[in-house]
C-alpha positions, 0 to 999 in steps of 0.5 A: 500499499502507498500512502500519499499526502495531499493539501486536503489529507491523504489518500492510500491506494489498497487495490489496483489492477488493470480497470479498478483502482480503490483508494482509502482517503481521509479528508480533512474538515473544509478539505477540497480536491481541484475540480477535474475530470477523468477521460476513461474512469468512473470515479465512485465515492463511499463514505465510512464516516463523516460527510462529503459534499460532491459536486458535479458539472453535468453541463457546461456554464451550468451550476453544478448538481450537489449531493451531499454523502453521509455514512454507507452513501455512495455516488458515482462520477461518469467520465469527462464530468468535471467534479469535485469533493469537499470534506463537510466533517473529518471523513473517511471514505473509499475512492473507486476508479473503474474503467468500462470496455467499449463493447464495440472497440475496433476500428477496421482498416481492412476487412478479413476474410479467406485467401483462396 
């Protein structure tokens, strides 16, 4: 496990494979992350203790959707969506990144066949 200090608290990577990562976060009261997006990852937050405010900018130029999560509550942010979290209290949560592969993930240059 690798723990990394952040300006808002700390994050510990507890699991990682090719399409999923799980991080344990401890976010200090009033600590917040940058407004950011992930091109390919879903970002899922599951609160263990405390309260976490999640802002999601679903439409450009519009106000964000705001969700407040308490213990045993979760929220998912789809890929390509700007978002930000902020701790209302000292908060412990899981941050889960998951990549879903596209069913149609092929671009053909030439058609296949059988040589005669």
